[in-house]
N, C-alpha and C positions, 0 to 999 in steps of 0.2 A: 045301497050306495052309501056310504059313511060319508059325514057332513064336516064342510068346512065352513063354520058359521064366517069369520073373520078372515079374510082370504084379500087383500089388495091387490089389486092389478096395475104394476106401473110400466109405462111403456116411453118412446120416445116421437118428437117431431115429425120424424120420416113415416109414422102410421100414418097419415094424412085421415085422423078421424074429426068427422063432423062434431063441431063444439054441443051438441044435444047428446052427442052420443057419451062424451066425455062426462058432462053433467048426468044424465040418466043414471049411469051404473058407475059413476064415481072412480073415472079413472086419473091416474096422478100422469101428468106430460111432464118429463124433464128435457127441455127446451134443446136443440141443436142450435147454432148462430151461423149467420151472414155476417162477414166482415168484409165492411164496404172501405174505402180509404180512407173514410171520416168517423167511420165508427164500426161499432157493431150492435147487430139487431137480432132479438130474438126471431126466431123463425113465428113465433106465436104472436108477435107482435106487428108483422107486414102483411098486407094483403097481397094475393098476387099479382093483382094489376097494377099497384104502386109499386113491388119489387120489379114486376118485368118495364115498368116504363125506366126503373133506373138501370136496370142492365141492361138495357139497347142505349140507353144516354152516356155509360159509361166505355161503351165500346170502340176499341177491341181489348179493352182491359177488362177481366170478370171478377167481379169480387170471390172472396174464397171460402170454406166452410169451416167450422169449426166442431167438434163434438162436447157434449156434456163434460166438465171436470169429475174425478172421483171424489174429490171434495163435494161437489155438488150432490152428485148419487147419496155419500155416507151421511149427508144432511136430514137430507129426504128420506133416505131407510131408516134415519135412526127415529125421525116421528112417527112414521107408520108402527116403527118395531114398540116407540112407549106408546102407541095407541092401542096396544093389544094384538095387533094384526099378521096375520103373514104374510110374506112378500113374495109374489110370484112377476119378475121382471122381465119384460118383456120387448126384444129391440132387432132394429135394420141387421141385417146379415153384417153377418163377420166377415164376409169376402169382401164387402164393399165401405166398410166403416169399421174405427177401431169401437164405438159405443159401448159393444158388450164388456170389452176389458177395461173400460175406463169402469162400469157398472160393477165387475168382477172386483176392481183394485178399490173402489168406494165401501163394496160390503166389509171388505177385509180393515178398513179402514174403521165402520161403524162399529165392528164387532157384532155383526147382525146375521143370523142366518137368512139367505136371498135364492131363492130358487130360479135361476137365470136358464130362458128360452133364447136360442139364437134362431129367427124364423130364417133365415136364410134365404130371406127375399127382403122387400120394401114397398112402399107406398099402399095401394090397395092387397095387395099380400099380406103384408104387414098386419093392416088394417084388420083382415078377414080373421086373423089369430090371436088379437088384442080382443078386437070383440066377441068370437067366442071364449075364452079365458073368462073375461067381465060377466057375460049374460049368464055362463056357468057356475060360474063363482057367487052370483048373487042369488043363485038359485039351488045354494047349499052343495054343489059338487065337491066331490074330494079333489083335493093338486093331483092326487096319482090318477084321477079318472080325466080329469080337463090336460094334462100334459099328452094321456095318449091320443085324446080327441086332437088335440093340437098337433100330431105327428100325422094322424089320418091327412088332416086339413093341408098341413105344408107338401103332403106327397101329391095330393088332388089339385094344388092349387096353381094356376097359369097366371106368370106375368108375362107381358108382352106388348111392343113398341115400335113405333119408328118415330124419325126423326126429319125434321125438316134440311136438317144441316149437322154434319158430326163436328162442326168446327169448337161446338161450347166441352163437347167431350176431350177431344185433343188438347185445346187449350187449359181446362182442368186437368188433366193428368189422369183422366179415369178412363180412358180408352179402352184397358184390359185388352182382351181378344179380339176385341172388334178393331183391333191396328191393323188388319189386311186391307180392311177400307180406307186406309187415309192416303195421302198423298194425291193423286189424278182423279181419285174417287170420293172426294171429300162432296162432288154433286150428287152423287148418288144417295138414294136414301135406304138407308138401314132397315132391318127387322131385326128387332134385336130381344131376345126373352133374359130373365134370369134361371141360371141352371141350379136346379134343386141339389145339387150333387155338392155343390160347392157356395152357392149363393153369390154368382159372380155371373159377370154379363158373357151372353155370349152369342153369335149373329146366327140366326133362320135364314136370311134371305137378303136382297137387293132388290131396287129396281128404280126406274128414271123419274115417276113421275110415285105423291104421294095416293094417287087413286089405287095403283100398282100396289103399294104394298099395303096399304088399309086392306084389298081381297086378300093379300096371303097372309095376314093376321087370321082373318075369319078364315082361310083353307088351312091353316095348320090347326087352330081350333076345332073345327071340324073333324078334323084327323083326329085330333088328340082324346075327345068327349062321344062316347056314345050317340046316335042320332037322337033317341028319346030322352037323353038325362036332360031333366030341368036345371038349366043352372043359375045362379046370380050371377051377373056379370055387371064390373063396375067398369065403367069407361072415363079414362081420367086421363085431363089435358091442362097444360103450360098457360099458354095466351092461344088456343086453337080452336075455339068454340065450334065454327062451321066443321072443320073435319070431326069434332068429336062426334057432332051430328051426323056426320056421314057414315062415319063407324057405329055408331049405333042405329041406324037404319040397317045396313049391310049386316049384323050379327042379329038383328029381330027377322031376318031374312032366312038364313042360313042354320039357325040352332033353334034350342026348344029354350026360351027364356022364361024362366020364374022369375027373374026379378032383374030389372036394365036402371043403372042412372050412371046420369055425367054429371062428375066433380074436378076439382080440380087438384092438382098437385101441391104439395108444401113448396113454397119458396127455395126452402133449404135443399130440395131435390132439382127445381128449377136455374138453380146455379150451374149444373153440369151439363144439361141439357139444350138450355135457351127455353125462349117460351115455343118454339113450333116443336112442342112433344104432343104426341097422342097414341092412346095404346090402352089396353083393358086389361082386367084381372077377374079368371074365370075362376068359379069353384061347382062343385056337384050343389045345391042346393039342399042336399040331403043332409049333409055335413052339419048347417047351419040350422037344423031343426032340430026341435027336442031340447034344446039348452036350456031354455027359462021357461 
């Protein structure tokens, strides 16, 4: 395998990377922003609990989000290029955000050769792709080999979640193909996944209780993966720790767990879901092995 000794991984706030992962792997984060009435805050500069407290205090109004500008991408890309490194820039689904288009424009402004990757997902799904790329780059994999592995990870990853309420998605205009659940069904708990084909939200099912929808999530994953396939499972939540632990327990009971973690989603994603979000990102562990 030919080596790329100086490949820099760039991503955005929606990847939900842990601070230790960012530091250890030298990943550059281009921040997404939350726009409150009294000013703009970087998603990197506000804790989940502080954010959700502010979010609930201003209800029924909600803040908006903003992607990085092409100029911000251009500045970062120039700095990386001047350091003599190739750039692999991996971003939130183009079906949910214009971030990757801003990155493309930024690369043009900078006059820098940047390889862009549309993860067609977000949160834990985006994180898996960024981690894989960063680990492989650190180990000296070629860019081409990394891109091939990312294709396999993208195809095998499932991001699925449920919401306590659809109100935040509806108010933020992000309901997409989930709109059939609006109106009188706002009290129904949906099960939503990120569609691999276009990276947009689509519904898997719905229930009247969170207990029911958590079981639907586990049923869905049990049907998707072979029973003996060891999985890396990242349970993600907003401000819903008890339900996250409930989901983690159900996953342990039904699936072949190689690694399971309970993490918080970025506040910039929580704008569109509210605090009552809980879900899981699943990936066969074999696709994350042998990278470093």
